[in-house]
C-alpha positions, -999 to 999 in steps of 0.1 A, spaced: -115 -444 -142 -151 -434 -128 -163 -404 -148 -180 -376 -122 -202 -367 -153 -209 -393 -184 -213 -388 -218 -253 -380 -213 -251 -364 -179 -261 -326 -180 -248 -306 -154 -268 -274 -137 -262 -247 -159 -242 -224 -139 -218 -258 -137 -217 -261 -174 -212 -223 -180 -178 -225 -161 -172 -263 -176 -172 -250 -207 -154 -221 -203 -122 -248 -195 -130 -267 -225 -124 -237 -243 -92 -221 -225 -74 -260 -227 -82 -259 -268 -84 -221 -273 -45 -212 -276 -40 -237 -302 -67 -230 -324 -57 -195 -322 -24 -200 -336 -28 -215 -369 -40 -180 -385 -12 -166 -370 17 -192 -384 -4 -190 -418 -3 -151 -412 39 -150 -406 48 -167 -429 23 -158 -459 16 -123 -450 -19 -129 -447 -48 -117 -426 -64 -148 -414 -88 -135 -381 -79 -158 -354 -114 -147 -337 -130 -163 -375 -109 -194 -365 -126 -194 -332 -159 -193 -346 -151 -218 -373 -135 -245 -348 -172 -240 -326 -195 -244 -358 -172 -273 -370 -180 -286 -334 -216 -283 -337 -216 -301 -367 -194 -330 -353 -218 -333 -323 -247 -333 -349 -235 -365 -368 -224 -385 -337 -256 -383 -325 -239 -363 -294 -224 -396 -284 -186 -383 -284 -173 -354 -259 -146 -337 -279 -141 -307 -296 -128 -299 -326 -99 -274 -336 -78 -260 -361 -53 -286 -372 -19 -283 -376 -15 -312 -398 -30 -288 -428 -4 -259 -420 16 -268 -450 -13 -272 -473 -28 -240 -461 5 -221 -471 5 -241 -511 -31 -218 -512 -11 -185 -511 21 -198 -529 32 -181 -566 16 -147 -555 -17 -153 -558 -43 -125 -543 -53 -127 -507 -87 -135 -518 -81 -163 -542 -55 -178 -514 -88 -177 -491 -111 -194 -518 -80 -220 -519 -82 -222 -482 -123 -230 -485 -115 -254 -516 -89 -276 -497 -110 -280 -471 -138 -293 -492 -110 -319 -508 -100 -330 -474 -137 -334 -462 -143 -346 -490 -116 -375 -483 -135 -381 -449 -166 -389 -468 -154 -416 -492 -133 -432 -463 -168 -431 -442 -188 -446 -471 -162 -474 -471 -165 -480 -438 -202 -480 -435 -197 -511 -461 -170 -528 -450 -176 -525 -415 -149 -517 -386 -139 -552 -375 -109 -550 -402 -98 -517 -383 -97 -534 -347 -77 -562 -365 -49 -537 -384 -48 -518 -354 -52 -533 -321 -40 -525 -289 -7 -528 -294 -9 -503 -321 -32 -475 -313 -19 -479 -276 14 -469 -282 3 -445 -308 -18 -427 -286 10 -425 -260 33 -404 -289 7 -383 -296 9 -368 -265 45 -375 -259 55 -358 -296 43 -327 -281 62 -329 -248 85 -309 -266 64 -273 -273 52 -279 -238 87 -276 -220 97 -249 -252 66 -229 -241 71 -228 -206 106 -216 -211 91 -183 -228 75 -152 -222 54 -135 -243 65 -100 -241 76 -93 -283 118 -82 -284 124 -87 -246 139 -119 -236 123 -128 -202 144 -151 -174 140 -187 -180 143 -186 -142 110 -165 -141 93 -183 -169 100 -213 -158 80 -202 -121 53 -193 -133 51 -222 -157 53 -245 -126 30 -225 -104 5 -229 -130 8 -267 -134 7 -273 -96 -20 -253 -89 -41 -274 -115 -23 -306 -97 -37 -292 -60 -71 -285 -78 -75 -316 -93 -63 -340 -65 -74 -316 -30 -101 -300 -46 -139 -305 -34 -166 -307 -62 -160 -279 -87 -124 -276 -76 -117 -309 -92 -136 -301 -121 -122 -270 -132 -88 -274 -124 -71 -256 -157 -92 -222 -146 -73 -221 -114 -41 -230 -126 -44 -204 -155 -58 -178 -136 -27 -182 -109 -1 -185 -136 -17 -152 -150 -15 -138 -118 21 -145 -111 35 -135 -143 15 -104 -138 29 -93 -109 65 -102 -121 57 -80 -153 44 -52 -136 76 -48 -111 97 -55 -146 82 -25 -160 87 -4 -128 123 -15 -117 130 -14 -161 142 -49 -158 137 -66 -189 145 -105 -172 110 -102 -154 87 -91 -183 65 -120 -189 32 -109 -198 24 -90 -232 -2 -60 -221 -4 -49 -256 -35 -69 -270 -54 -53 -241 -35 -17 -255 -45 -19 -294 -83 -21 -280 -80 15 -276 -57 23 -300 -82 45 -316 -99 54 -282 -131 31 -267 -155 29 -296 -178 -1 -301 -149 -26 -317 -133 -21 -282 -160 -44 -266 -176 -61 -297 -165 -71 -330 -177 -91 -362 -147 -111 -370 -135 -114 -407 -146 -148 -416 -128 -161 -447 -159 -165 -472 -161 -127 -471 -131 -124 -489 -131 -155 -512 -162 -146 -524 -139 -119 -543 -116 -145 -557 -143 -166 -577 -133 -150 -609 -101 -158 -602 -105 -193 -602 -84 -217 -625 -79 -257 -635 -40 -253 -621 -48 -236 -592 -73 -263 -576 -52 -293 -591 -24 -271 -571 -51 -273 -538 -63 -309 -544 -26 -321 -542 -18 -300 -515 -47 -311 -492 -61 -346 -504 -26 -368 -491 -27 -352 -459 -65 -358 -449 -55 -396 -452 -24 -392 -429 -45 -369 -406 -76 -402 -408 -51 -423 -388 -49 -396 -359 -85 -395 -359 -86 -434 -350 -62 -430 -326 -79 -399 -311 -112 -417 -309 -93 -451 -296 -84 -428 -270 -118 -408 -261 -132 -445 -260 -112 -458 -230 -118 -429 -209 -155 -430 -214 -153 -468 -215 -175 -471 -248 -161 -478 -283 -173 -451 -307 -161 -468 -337 -189 -491 -328 -214 -467 -316 -222 -440 -328 -194 -454 -356 -163 -449 -372 -186 -435 -402 -203 -408 -383 -172 -399 -369 -157 -396 -397 -185 -373 -414 -184 -351 -387 -147 -346 -386 -153 -343 -423 -179 -318 -427 -172 -300 -398 -138 -290 -412 -153 -277 -447 -182 -256 -421 -152 -243 -401 -130 -237 -427 -153 -215 -451 -157 -190 -415 -123 -198 -400 -100 -209 -433 -87 -239 -415 -99 -270 -414 -109 -290 -379 -96 -318 -365 -103 -335 -328 -78 -321 -301 -59 -339 -279 -60 -314 -253 -100 -316 -252 -94 -354 -246 -66 -348 -219 -94 -323 -202 -121 -350 -200 -95 -375 -190 -81 -353 -160 -115 -334 -148 -133 -368 -155 -163 -348 -169 -171 -365 -202 -205 -347 -206 -213 -334 -242 -233 -308 -233 -203 -292 -219 -188 -295 -255 -221 -284 -271 -216 -251 -247 -181 -249 -252 -190 -246 -293 -215 -219 -286 -194 -197 -265 -166 -201 -287 -188 -191 -314 -199 -162 -288 -163 -155 -277 -151 -147 -310 -176 -115 -313 -159 -105 -277 -130 -81 -280 -112 -83 -244 -119 -122 -242 -98 -123 -273 -74 -99 -265 -70 -118 -227 -67 -152 -243 -40 -138 -270 -22 -123 -237 -20 -157 -218 22 -161 -214 36 -192 -234 49 -203 -198 16 -204 -187 0 -224 -214 31 -247 -209 27 -254 -178 -8 -264 -189 5 -282 -215 26 -304 -194 -3 -318 -176 -30 -321 -206 -1 -336 -231 10 -363 -200 -25 -376 -197 -27 -381 -234 7 -398 -234 -8 -420 -204 -39 -427 -218 -19 -446 -244 0 -463 -220 -29 -477 -204 -39 -491 -238 -11 -516 -236 -14 -524 -201 -35 -558 -209 -10 -566 -237 14 -590 -229 49 -575 -237 65 -611 -228 54 -624 -264 78 -609 -290 53 -608 -313 41 -575 -294 72 -563 -278 82 -554 -318 53 -535 -325 52 -513 -295 92 -505 -295 87 -500 -332 63 -474 -329 76 -459 -298 113 -455 -310 97 -441 -346 70 -418 -328 98 -403 -300 128 -400 -329 106 -384 -350 105 -403 -380 86 -380 -409 88 -384 -445 84 -357 -472 70 -356 -506 72 -322 -519 51 -300 -501 35 -333 -484 52 -345 -453 35 -377 -431 38 -366 -398 58 -389 -368 27 -400 -360 14 -412 -391 46 -426 -399 49 -442 -361 12 -457 -368 21 -470 -404 47 -485 -397 32 -502 -367 8 -513 -387 32 -532 -412 53 -550 -384 19 -558 -367 7 -578 -398 39 -591 -404 40 -609 -368 7 -613 -360 11 -654 -374 36 -659 -357 34 -682 -324 54 -680 -295 79 -707 -287 75 -719 -253 106 -720 -234 
């Protein structure tokens, strides 16, 4: 795949802003939803805007450590949701729980730092032997395929609270989004090819707005797809300064108040909740970077080096959590955006990170993002997740699947991942992706010495 913009290419300023906005839209919904999940489960007051700021500053940290050679955006990690919930378990105060989020991110980040030191000393050749294309390819495919259910689930849902929109209408809005994205990417000229997601989201949003307005006018709930309440909340107390600009509730501001409540037992609870998950996410870190390496046709594990990507991811998570509470991770949506638009410019990532930090203060834009219907994002994600899956399958193209030793490795990973194999130990859950990867590594080691019998 020929890139339109390489890693070090710098688009014109106007184009750069639009490309960055597209990256931001691709990752923003998932980044914002993690605090929402925690708030719903634990009754906390985590700020989605603060999480967005944390993702931006975490990404800049990552770019710094990787010497601006890896075009990936970092966002709130779903893998740590269970760990984050553990920070509020046992009826701890809000301030201590917020402090626990930061301490947990530090533990997870330190795991990455330790692994980075080991990789720096031992090199990465052992990783290529343990995780060849037969292992990494299907694992990357599983990352995309495992998210397929989320995309399809979203495309059948509206976003108006306590109102069930017709699946026929929501799917139609999602398909409009998907088709406009596809048409823009396939037939678009110049900018059209480079910003298909912006066209897709705006088209789907417009369609859902039209149906919703008709629904309210005719009092037909089935047509109500788009939730206007985020905009209404901006003026709930009248038009004030906060209607336009508001400072996010940064995690560290609340966490400071919990320092006096900290105790060894709580710290050990946080350590047990975060450290094992960090090792699991490490496996996904390698898969993501193998994937983006195949897209830009440069091995990021060699240059800038796996130790640098790990440091960037680990330290970026710590910095991001200090502001937003959420550990960060490389986003498949960001990788998919690079693959589809063929824009791998790291300047786009840097600009997107800066925009994320700025936009976290802009109330109307946060309201707009919060109002994007699930079905519209579902339509976008059908393309994004599909490209992640295809990227993984492309890695297996040169693998000889006529050899049983290769066939067993690939098939084991695909079935374990698609089947949803997970393992839970107390509060620690090893995801289906991690289980599939670990099982694939074991099978690969078992058959690696095998010699195929000539027929």
